[in-house]
TORSEKOL-745391 format. One record per residue (C-alpha): residue number from 1; x, y, z. Coordinates in pm, 1 decimal, m for minus. Example, Ala and Ser with C-alpha at 12.3 -4.5 7.8 and 13.67 -1.06 7.14 Angstrom:
2
    nr       east      north         up
     1     1230.0     m450.0      780.0
     2     1367.0     m106.0      714.0
***
This chain:
337
    nr       east      north         up
     1     3534.8     7119.6     5639.6
     2     3225.6     7227.0     5835.4
     3     3310.9     6992.2     6123.2
     4     3670.4     7115.4     6127.5
     5     3545.1     7473.2     6144.1
     6     3313.9     7379.6     6432.9
     7     3602.5     7225.1     6627.9
     8     3820.9     7530.6     6569.7
     9     3537.6     7755.4     6690.3
    10     3489.0     7541.7     7002.2
    11     3862.0     7545.9     7072.5
    12     3875.3     7921.9     7034.1
    13     3578.8     7969.9     7267.3
    14     3736.6     7736.0     7521.1
    15     4052.4     7942.0     7506.2
    16     3859.9     8262.9     7564.0
    17     3675.0     8110.7     7858.2
    18     4004.2     7994.8     8005.3
    19     4156.1     8339.0     7962.0
    20     3858.9     8504.4     8131.1
    21     3837.0     8255.8     8418.0
    22     3887.7     8386.7     8774.7
    23     4210.5     8189.9     8806.1
    24     4349.1     8350.3     8492.5
    25     4238.3     8695.9     8600.7
    26     4402.7     8654.6     8943.4
    27     4728.0     8569.5     8764.6
    28     4754.2     8938.7     8678.5
    29     4971.0     9137.4     8917.2
    30     4808.6     9338.3     9193.4
    31     4923.4     9698.5     9239.7
    32     4731.1     9816.0     9545.5
    33     4734.8    10127.6     9759.1
    34     4573.4    10214.4    10088.1
    35     4389.5    10544.3    10046.3
    36     4282.5    10707.9    10370.9
    37     3957.0    10868.3    10476.7
    38     4134.2    11160.5    10643.3
    39     4314.4    11303.5    10339.4
    40     4174.0    11469.6    10028.6
    41     4440.9    11340.7     9789.5
    42     4277.7    11163.7     9495.8
    43     4483.5    10873.6     9358.0
    44     4562.4    10830.7     8991.3
    45     4344.2    10530.8     8899.7
    46     4551.7    10454.3     8591.1
    47     4849.2    10360.1     8811.3
    48     4666.7    10117.0     9040.1
    49     4474.8     9793.0     9004.7
    50     4327.5     9799.6     9357.8
    51     4246.3    10063.6     9619.9
    52     4189.4     9974.5     9984.5
    53     3983.5    10252.2    10141.9
    54     4099.1    10300.2    10500.2
    55     3910.3    10261.2    10718.1
    56     3588.8    10118.1    10840.4
    57     3569.5     9999.3    11199.3
    58     3377.1     9736.8    11392.5
    59     3092.0     9911.0    11574.2
    60     3114.6     9934.2    11955.5
    61     2796.6     9725.4    11952.8
    62     2999.3     9456.9    11766.5
    63     2723.5     9394.2    11509.9
    64     2817.8     9611.6    11213.7
    65     3056.7     9852.4    11045.1
    66     3124.2    10220.9    11108.6
    67     3235.9    10406.1    10795.2
    68     3468.4    10705.1    10798.1
    69     3395.3    10986.1    10552.4
    70     3132.3    10819.8    10335.9
    71     3146.3    11092.6    10072.9
    72     3516.6    11037.4    10016.6
    73     3451.2    10666.8     9965.5
    74     3189.5    10754.8     9704.5
    75     3440.6    10986.7     9536.0
    76     3701.9    10710.0     9528.7
    77     3451.8    10472.6     9366.2
    78     3393.3    10725.3     9084.9
    79     3754.6    10667.9     8978.3
    80     3630.4    10345.6     8821.5
    81     3478.0    10565.1     8549.7
    82     3835.4    10647.0     8445.7
    83     3966.3    10293.6     8491.7
    84     3680.4    10040.4     8470.1
    85     3919.8     9761.1     8573.6
    86     4000.7     9930.8     8906.0
    87     3892.3     9739.3     9216.0
    88     3790.2     9932.5     9528.8
    89     3770.8     9755.1     9863.3
    90     3675.2     9878.1    10209.0
    91     3949.6     9803.7    10458.4
    92     3817.1     9747.6    10808.8
    93     4047.5     9791.5    11106.0
    94     4391.3     9946.3    11125.7
    95     4623.3     9999.5    11420.7
    96     4426.1    10063.6    11739.2
    97     4093.0     9961.9    11586.1
    98     3919.2     9730.8    11831.3
    99     3596.3     9534.7    11884.6
   100     3712.8     9256.0    11653.2
   101     3759.0     9005.9    11934.7
   102     3407.2     9038.0    12072.2
   103     3251.0     9042.5    11726.5
   104     3434.7     8735.4    11600.2
   105     3364.2     8536.1    11917.8
   106     2985.9     8551.6    11878.1
   107     2795.8     8377.3    11598.8
   108     2523.5     8643.3    11619.1
   109     2761.7     8940.6    11612.5
   110     2981.9     8783.5    11346.8
   111     2694.0     8720.2    11108.8
   112     2547.0     9067.3    11166.4
   113     2887.5     9220.1    11095.1
   114     2926.8     9016.3    10775.8
   115     2576.3     9109.0    10660.7
   116     2663.8     9474.0    10709.6
   117     2984.7     9427.1    10509.5
   118     2781.1     9280.4    10224.2
   119     2533.3     9569.6    10248.2
   120     2810.6     9829.3    10225.6
   121     2976.1     9652.4     9931.9
   122     2645.8     9653.0     9745.7
   123     2537.4    10007.0     9844.0
   124     2868.7    10171.4     9755.8
   125     2937.4     9954.0     9448.4
   126     3257.1     9815.7     9599.3
   127     3450.7     9509.6     9487.6
   128     3516.0     9357.7     9826.5
   129     3637.0     9375.9    10184.7
   130     3987.6     9388.3    10331.4
   131     4022.9     9290.2    10699.8
   132     4304.8     9465.8    10889.1
   133     4277.6     9322.0    11241.0
   134     4598.3     9411.0    11425.9
   135     4630.5     9143.1    11562.5
   136     4421.5     8834.3    11644.7
   137     4530.2     8706.4    11985.4
   138     4752.1     9004.9    12065.2
   139     4588.6     9339.8    12130.3
   140     4814.9     9468.0    12405.3
   141     5035.1     9683.8    12183.3
   142     4737.1     9850.2    12017.6
   143     4544.3     9866.3    12347.6
   144     4245.7     9675.0    12212.3
   145     4057.3     9376.8    12348.7
   146     4177.8     9030.8    12259.1
   147     4131.2     8664.6    12346.0
   148     4330.8     8341.3    12313.8
   149     4044.7     8224.8    12090.5
   150     4096.1     8506.9    11838.7
   151     4300.0     8291.9    11601.8
   152     4030.3     8026.7    11558.9
   153     3756.7     8291.3    11555.9
   154     3939.2     8473.4    11276.9
   155     3893.9     8163.0    11062.9
   156     3520.8     8162.7    11140.7
   157     3505.9     8530.3    11045.3
   158     3670.5     8467.9    10707.4
   159     3433.3     8177.2    10638.0
   160     3128.0     8388.5    10723.2
   161     3250.6     8683.9    10519.4
   162     3293.8     8463.0    10215.7
   163     2943.0     8322.5    10267.2
   164     2780.1     8665.1    10289.0
   165     2993.1     8834.0    10021.5
   166     2947.2     8546.2     9779.2
   167     3205.5     8398.9     9541.5
   168     3242.8     8701.9     9313.5
   169     3353.7     8964.4     9568.5
   170     3711.8     9006.2     9680.6
   171     3805.3     8911.8    10036.4
   172     4157.0     9006.4    10143.5
   173     4342.5     9070.8    10467.0
   174     4642.3     9252.9    10604.3
   175     4891.4     9036.3    10792.9
   176     5169.9     9133.5    11030.2
   177     5525.5     9058.8    10915.0
   178     5505.3     8753.2    11143.1
   179     5236.3     8508.6    11023.7
   180     5188.5     8354.6    11368.8
   181     4861.9     8536.3    11445.1
   182     4658.0     8366.4    11171.0
   183     4588.7     8002.4    11083.9
   184     4653.3     8044.7    10712.3
   185     4585.6     7686.4    10596.5
   186     4233.7     7717.2    10740.2
   187     4146.1     8046.5    10567.4
   188     4305.1     8028.3    10223.6
   189     3997.7     7868.7    10067.7
   190     3802.7     8183.9    10161.2
   191     4044.9     8465.0    10077.0
   192     4175.5     8594.9     9745.4
   193     4513.6     8716.1     9867.5
   194     4713.7     8834.2    10167.2
   195     4865.3     9182.5    10204.4
   196     5180.6     9140.9    10413.0
   197     5269.4     9449.2    10616.8
   198     5640.1     9399.7    10555.7
   199     5725.9     9733.6    10713.4
   200     5738.6     9871.8    11067.6
   201     5921.0     9547.3    11139.7
   202     6185.3     9725.6    11347.3
   203     6219.2    10066.2    11511.3
   204     6508.8    10297.3    11594.6
   205     6860.0    10266.0    11457.1
   206     6774.6     9980.0    11217.3
   207     6586.4     9937.5    10890.3
   208     6211.9     9889.2    10922.6
   209     6159.8     9759.6    10566.1
   210     6487.3     9615.2    10433.9
   211     6458.3     9342.2    10173.4
   212     6742.8     9134.2    10317.5
   213     6934.6     9117.9    10648.3
   214     7243.1     9330.5    10706.0
   215     7437.1     9496.0    10986.1
   216     7163.6     9762.6    10990.3
   217     6868.5     9525.6    11033.5
   218     6723.5     9358.4    11335.9
   219     6551.9     9020.7    11344.4
   220     6323.8     9083.0    11046.0
   221     6358.0     9143.8    10673.8
   222     6101.0     9155.4    10393.6
   223     6239.7     8833.8    10247.3
   224     6201.4     8654.5    10580.0
   225     5845.3     8781.4    10620.4
   226     5746.5     8668.3    10271.1
   227     5911.2     8328.0    10304.1
   228     5764.3     8271.9    10652.3
   229     5415.7     8340.0    10515.5
   230     5470.6     8091.1    10234.2
   231     5590.9     7831.2    10487.3
   232     5284.6     7911.2    10700.1
   233     5051.3     7814.7    10416.0
   234     5005.5     8119.6    10191.6
   235     5073.7     8024.6     9827.9
   236     5327.4     8255.5     9666.3
   237     5071.0     8357.1     9404.9
   238     4845.6     8489.5     9683.1
   239     5117.6     8698.5     9849.0
   240     5107.9     9077.1     9806.2
   241     5420.5     9245.8     9941.3
   242     5367.3     9561.8    10144.4
   243     5599.5     9860.8    10107.4
   244     5604.1    10187.3    10306.5
   245     5592.7    10532.6    10152.5
   246     5768.7    10663.4    10463.0
   247     6082.5    10599.0    10663.0
   248     6167.7    10545.8    11028.6
   249     6470.7    10631.6    11233.1
   250     6617.4    10748.9    11559.6
   251     6446.4    11018.2    11764.7
   252     6739.1    11259.7    11735.6
   253     6681.6    11272.4    11357.5
   254     6321.1    11180.6    11277.8
   255     6118.6    10889.5    11415.5
   256     5902.3    10895.1    11101.7
   257     5897.3    11094.6    10778.2
   258     5692.2    11068.4    10459.8
   259     5876.2    10993.8    10136.6
   260     5757.5    11325.1     9990.6
   261     5955.3    11509.0    10262.3
   262     6279.1    11310.2    10266.4
   263     6452.5    11488.3     9979.6
   264     6660.5    11699.3     9984.8
   265     6859.4    11526.8    10259.9
   266     6913.2    11772.9    10549.6
   267     7252.7    11940.9    10572.9
   268     7496.8    11748.0    10786.4
   269     7352.2    11410.1    10687.2
   270     7431.5    11177.0    10397.3
   271     7230.3    10925.5    10198.1
   272     7395.4    10583.0    10197.0
   273     7322.9    10248.2    10030.8
   274     7334.6     9917.5    10217.6
   275     7442.2     9656.5     9961.2
   276     7334.4     9363.1    10175.7
   277     6992.2     9500.7    10270.7
   278     6933.3     9645.0     9921.2
   279     6804.6     9957.9    10088.8
   280     6894.0    10325.4    10137.5
   281     6955.4    10496.3    10468.8
   282     7064.7    10829.7    10607.6
   283     7374.7    10860.2    10824.0
   284     7496.4    11138.5    11048.1
   285     7835.8    11311.0    11033.0
   286     7989.6    11012.7    11213.5
   287     7855.4    10769.0    10955.6
   288     7600.8    10625.3    11197.9
   289     7261.2    10500.6    11081.1
   290     6984.9    10745.4    11173.6
   291     6702.1    10677.4    10925.4
   292     6593.8    10395.4    10693.1
   293     6343.8    10431.0    10410.0
   294     6222.6    10317.4    10068.8
   295     6338.0    10496.0     9753.9
   296     6313.6    10441.7     9379.5
   297     6617.5    10213.2     9367.3
   298     6510.0     9984.0     9650.8
   299     6152.3     9967.5     9523.9
   300     6263.7     9857.9     9176.5
   301     6460.2     9576.2     9339.7
   302     6151.4     9470.9     9536.1
   303     5946.5     9466.8     9214.3
   304     6210.6     9239.9     9059.7
   305     6187.7     9015.7     9367.6
   306     5809.3     8991.2     9325.7
   307     5849.8     8879.1     8965.6
   308     6132.1     8635.8     9039.4
   309     5949.8     8469.3     9329.9
   310     5610.7     8451.0     9160.9
   311     5431.6     8673.0     9411.3
   312     5092.3     8818.0     9324.0
   313     5184.2     9182.8     9362.2
   314     5261.1     9484.6     9575.2
   315     5075.0     9727.5     9800.5
   316     5171.0    10041.8     9989.8
   317     5080.9    10245.7    10293.4
   318     4978.2    10497.9    10189.3
   319     4919.6    10673.2     9856.7
   320     4922.9    11030.3     9990.5
   321     5281.3    10997.6    10118.9
   322     5435.2    10977.7     9770.4
   323     5600.5    11284.4     9617.3
   324     5428.6    11513.6     9365.0
   325     5576.4    11315.6     9073.7
   326     5431.1    10991.4     9211.8
   327     5778.9    10844.0     9191.1
   328     5713.7    10533.0     9399.1
   329     5362.3    10471.2     9267.1
   330     5490.5    10474.0     8908.6
   331     5756.6    10217.2     8994.1
   332     5492.2     9994.7     9152.0
   333     5286.8    10026.2     8833.9
   334     5577.6     9888.7     8632.0
   335     5468.8     9543.6     8754.6
   336     5171.0     9555.6     8518.4
   337     5327.5     9740.8     8226.1
***
């Protein structure tokens, strides 16, 4: 009887250890939001699992990190008092943020940068680093420096970050809708997951974030972006789908508009639903597409897609663009309910 009891106890402890293992913990869905340094909106920490604080930047000297609005970052970290399971990461980069190419190309600069990342994580009691380099090997659009060696140097950067952060800190990255800028098979051993920016994929009189192709989409869809990343070497359970809390359209209507400002639809325009794209849009009096966006209906469908395809979770840009009822954020949170 005693021996049987001992075996049961061992089995129970083994089960607990398995449940609490990093692999088991990462099986939980990620509900992440980018929270910016230039707003004063405080996110509801009970609706999120992860916050990416945007942004830090690579110093012009290439050997460290510049932080924006340090006090706001400290305030964001205090949200962990409300939700102790909340993870807060510093996101470094963003559109137009340069100096990555020079930093990553030099062993000395790269290691100094990574040491500074580790210092900031420790000093501010963060959970990790998110790298948002837009984009390795192609800086022309963002008017930043770049090099043909950026892709291989990005791998070196991820390896060094993992070394300096250690095994217990999160290391994530933001990827363009097209995975071609990053050698994913070479970095996946270092990173915890990949945030796909599956938005801003098209501009003008087409959807910029449609789940599937339709007559109102261009070359890209969210499904294509996700599947291309999986084919490029990102396991489905390390894919976090990005969704926009804003819409884009033609200049005669609005080139960009936050979700919180979309409703009510302006007089003379009509909200439509594209059955193929699984997405809403606004048309003019002639029935022509003028604006595509994310709403509650389309976001629920994307959450279903995440579950059905075994993806790790969802993230948005950015929290402050939601309406006062937090309509979209609450739907995202349904992934972990």
